[in-house]
C-alpha positions in Angstrom: -8.8 58.0 10.4 -8.2 60.0 7.2 -7.5 56.8 5.3 -10.9 55.4 6.3 -12.7 58.6 5.3 -10.9 58.7 1.9 -11.9 55.0 1.3 -15.6 55.7 2.2 -15.5 58.7 -0.2 -13.9 56.7 -3.0 -16.5 53.9 -2.4 -19.3 56.4 -2.6 -18.0 57.9 -5.8 -17.6 54.5 -7.3 -21.2 53.5 -6.3 -22.5 56.8 -7.8 -20.6 56.1 -11.0 -21.9 52.5 -11.3 -25.5 53.8 -10.9 -24.9 56.2 -13.8 -23.4 53.5 -15.9 -26.4 51.2 -15.2 -28.8 54.0 -16.2 -26.8 54.3 -19.5 -26.8 50.6 -20.1 -23.0 50.6 -19.9 -22.3 48.7 -16.6 -19.9 46.4 -18.6 -17.9 49.4 -19.9 -14.2 49.5 -19.4 -13.8 45.9 -18.2 -10.5 45.8 -20.1 -9.4 48.6 -17.8 -10.6 46.6 -14.8 -8.6 43.6 -16.0 -5.5 45.6 -16.5 -5.7 47.7 -13.3 -8.6 47.6 -10.9 -7.4 50.8 -9.4 -7.5 52.6 -12.7 -11.0 51.2 -13.3 -12.3 52.4 -9.9 -10.8 55.8 -10.5 -12.5 56.0 -14.0 -15.9 54.9 -12.7 -15.7 57.0 -9.6 -14.4 60.2 -11.1 -15.8 60.2 -14.7 -19.2 58.7 -14.0 -19.6 59.4 -10.3 -18.3 63.0 -10.2 -18.7 64.3 -13.8 -21.6 62.4 -15.3 -23.4 62.3 -11.9 -23.3 66.1 -11.4 -26.6 68.1 -11.1 -27.3 70.7 -13.7 -27.8 68.6 -16.8 -29.8 65.5 -17.2 -28.1 62.3 -18.2 -29.7 62.7 -21.7 -28.3 66.2 -22.1 -24.8 65.1 -20.9 -25.0 62.2 -23.5 -25.9 64.6 -26.3 -23.1 67.0 -25.3 -20.6 64.1 -25.2 -21.7 62.7 -28.5 -21.3 66.1 -30.1 -17.8 66.6 -28.6 -16.7 63.2 -29.7 -18.1 63.6 -33.2 -16.3 67.0 -33.4 -13.0 65.4 -32.4 -13.4 62.6 -35.0 -12.2 60.1 -32.5 -11.3 56.7 -34.1 -12.6 54.8 -31.1 -14.7 55.4 -28.0 -17.7 56.9 -29.9 -19.4 53.5 -30.4 -20.4 53.0 -26.8 -21.7 56.6 -26.7 -24.0 55.9 -29.7 -25.2 52.8 -27.9 -25.8 54.5 -24.6 -27.6 57.4 -26.4 -30.1 54.9 -27.8 -30.4 53.3 -24.4 -31.3 56.7 -22.9 -34.0 57.2 -25.5 -32.2 59.5 -27.9 -33.6 58.6 -31.2 -31.8 57.7 -34.4 -33.2 60.9 -35.9 -31.8 63.0 -33.0 -28.4 61.4 -33.4 -28.4 62.1 -37.1 -29.3 65.8 -36.3 -26.3 66.0 -33.9 -24.1 64.7 -36.7 -25.5 67.2 -39.2 -25.1 70.1 -36.8 -21.6 69.2 -35.7 -20.5 68.3 -39.2 -21.3 71.7 -40.6 -19.2 73.4 -37.9 -16.3 71.0 -37.9 -16.1 69.8 -41.5 -17.3 67.0 -43.7 -14.6 64.5 -42.6 -16.0 64.5 -39.1 -19.5 63.9 -40.4 -18.2 61.1 -42.6 -16.5 59.5 -39.6 -19.6 59.8 -37.5 -21.8 58.2 -40.1 -19.3 55.3 -40.4 -19.2 54.8 -36.7 -23.0 55.1 -36.1 -23.7 52.7 -39.0 -21.2 50.2 -37.5 -23.0 50.4 -34.1 -26.5 50.0 -35.7 -25.2 46.8 -37.4 -23.6 45.7 -34.2 -26.8 46.4 -32.3 -28.8 44.1 -34.6 -26.3 41.3 -33.9 -26.5 42.0 -30.1 -30.3 41.9 -30.2 -30.4 38.7 -32.2 -28.0 37.0 -29.9 -30.0 38.1 -26.8 -33.2 36.9 -28.4 -31.6 33.5 -29.0 -30.3 33.4 -25.4 -26.7 33.8 -26.5 -24.0 36.3 -25.4 -22.6 38.5 -28.1 -19.2 40.0 -27.7 -19.0 43.1 -29.7 -15.8 43.9 -31.6 -16.5 47.6 -31.2 -17.3 48.0 -27.5 
């Protein structure tokens, strides 16, 4: 009986997580994780997006801004690209993203700002290619996402 209840709970968490990912325009995120380990993928979607991103208290937009700021501050070499893309999908403007970079860069140092500028510029270029492919009826596989 406990196994069935745990399965229902995990299924509900996964579904909540997928709803959040769809709102962010990121339903195809982490498919490499899914290919490697479906269980890992289900845990990531269920916990990170179903439990954490799906919590009440902050809007999806606010959570995205906080995550963007945290990732910029950590100067992560990867992972930020999809957050820039989902930021724009959620209606966060290019100007607002630049303001986040400026704010964070002044607290964490110019190298973090430089890294953020490079990554955001890469995703803007990539988005142009994605949009052109979509308009032409082709699928574009990003090298960054």
